[in-house]
C-alpha positions as semicolon CSV with decimal commas, in nm:
position;residue;x (nm);y (nm);z (nm)
1;M;11,535;11,301;11,779
2;G;11,855;11,285;11,986
3;T;11,891;10,967;12,188
4;S;11,620;10,707;12,167
5;P;11,417;10,638;12,480
6;P;11,480;10,292;12,630
7;I;11,142;10,167;12,504
8;Y;11,262;10,212;12,142
9;C;11,578;10,011;12,209
10;H;11,388;9,727;12,378
11;A;11,137;9,725;12,091
12;R;11,403;9,646;11,832
13;I;11,523;9,346;12,028
14;F;11,165;9,226;12,075
15;I;11,080;9,254;11,703
16;F;11,369;9,029;11,606
17;G;11,278;8,781;11,880
18;A;10,912;8,773;11,773
19;A;11,008;8,718;11,409
20;Q;11,241;8,435;11,507
21;G;10,963;8,280;11,718
22;I;10,720;8,288;11,425
23;L;10,976;8,123;11,197
24;E;11,039;7,850;11,455
25;Y;10,663;7,800;11,504
26;K;10,608;7,758;11,130
27;K;10,903;7,519;11,103
28;H;10,782;7,312;11,402
29;R;10,426;7,297;11,267
30;Q;10,557;7,236;10,913
31;R;10,345;7,518;10,772
32;S;10,417;7,811;10,549
33;Q;10,151;8,026;10,721
34;I;10,043;8,079;11,080
35;D;9,696;8,009;11,218
36;S;9,433;8,282;11,178
37;Q;9,400;8,326;11,556
38;I;9,773;8,389;11,591
39;Q;9,768;8,621;11,289
40;S;9,478;8,814;11,440
41;F;9,665;8,849;11,770
42;L;9,982;8,966;11,594
43;D;9,785;9,219;11,387
44;R;9,629;9,370;11,700
45;F;9,959;9,359;11,888
46;Y;10,160;9,533;11,617
47;M;9,888;9,795;11,553
48;S;9,898;9,871;11,924
49;R;10,278;9,903;11,909
50;I;10,253;10,143;11,614
51;G;10,006;10,357;11,809
52;I;10,227;10,360;12,118
53;R;10,536;10,451;11,915
54;M;10,348;10,736;11,749
55;L;10,231;10,866;12,086
56;I;10,587;10,850;12,220
57;G;10,719;11,026;11,909
58;Q;10,451;11,294;11,937
59;H;10,526;11,351;12,306
60;I;10,901;11,378;12,244
61;A;10,852;11,611;11,946
62;L;10,616;11,840;12,139
63;N;10,825;11,854;12,456
64;N;11,189;11,807;12,358
65;E;11,234;11,927;12,000
66;P;11,222;12,273;11,844
67;S;10,901;12,350;11,659
68;R;10,898;12,329;11,280
69;P;10,680;12,519;11,035
70;D;10,369;12,326;10,924
71;Y;10,417;12,065;11,200
72;V;10,246;11,990;11,530
73;G;10,487;11,744;11,688
74;I;10,541;11,471;11,428
75;I;10,221;11,556;11,238
76;C;10,267;11,761;10,924
77;T;9,961;11,982;10,880
78;R;10,035;12,043;10,509
79;T;10,156;11,717;10,353
80;N;10,147;11,738;9,974
81;V;9,948;11,442;9,839
82;Q;10,118;11,442;9,500
83;T;10,468;11,434;9,652
84;L;10,371;11,158;9,896
85;A;10,207;10,948;9,624
86;Q;10,502;10,994;9,388
87;E;10,747;10,882;9,659
88;A;10,530;10,572;9,718
89;I;10,527;10,499;9,345
90;D;10,904;10,544;9,313
91;N;10,975;10,322;9,615
92;A;10,734;10,050;9,503
93;R;10,874;10,048;9,148
94;F;11,231;10,026;9,281
95;I;11,147;9,734;9,511
96;C;10,947;9,564;9,235
97;E;11,246;9,587;8,999
98;D;11,487;9,472;9,268
99;Y;11,278;9,188;9,416
100;Y;11,137;9,048;9,093
101;G;11,446;9,122;8,887
102;L;11,252;9,329;8,639
103;F;11,450;9,556;8,412
104;D;11,170;9,811;8,419
105;A;10,874;9,794;8,658
106;P;10,530;9,882;8,523
107;K;10,474;10,253;8,476
108;V;10,227;10,424;8,708
109;Q;10,036;10,730;8,597
110;L;9,965;10,969;8,884
111;I;9,670;11,199;8,838
112;C;9,656;11,444;9,126
113;R;9,617;11,815;9,182
114;P;9,962;11,954;9,270
115;D;9,823;12,175;9,548
116;L;9,627;11,904;9,734
117;E;9,738;11,880;10,100
118;F;9,628;11,699;10,416
119;M;9,748;11,624;10,770
120;Y;9,979;11,323;10,785
121;V;10,272;11,170;10,972
122;P;10,530;11,160;10,692
123;G;10,822;10,924;10,694
124;Y;10,696;10,720;10,989
125;D;10,736;10,387;10,818
126;S;10,690;10,426;10,447
127;Q;10,645;10,057;10,372
128;T;10,346;10,012;10,599
129;L;10,153;10,321;10,501
130;P;9,858;10,308;10,261
131;P;10,015;10,492;9,962
132;Y;10,308;10,250;9,942
133;S;10,103;9,939;10,025
134;F;9,847;10,014;9,756
135;V;10,104;10,080;9,483
136;S;10,333;9,791;9,574
137;T;10,045;9,544;9,577
138;S;9,933;9,658;9,233
139;L;10,285;9,608;9,090
140;I;10,321;9,241;9,187
141;P;10,368;9,040;8,867
142;I;10,105;8,773;8,807
143;P;10,208;8,471;8,598
144;V;9,990;8,427;8,291
């Protein structure tokens, strides 16, 4: 995508500042979690940011980048479900092994038609998308 528009550059600075502010808030209030009202605000705020970033990316892709087969801007019209799910599984297992120090993360059996496709924005932010979130949550070890 060539050079990033100024809004992308400012966003990175803001994200770090917001994270630092939340850490300071929790330290000041001597809490490990933030209040539900603040969490609700942050959820809405960050969802709005994701939408704006996707709109910007779509606009740039449609107007400034060469067209690609099976894509309309940043939207892939033929994303393979099996490939996407397997990437989510592989990423979640890797992070599970790394974060929890497991020698071998639990195995995940993927049952999916190999020709199943749908429209999707691949690679946007793999750790916030449903396939990864679902698999990573299911791999969290629970003490017995």
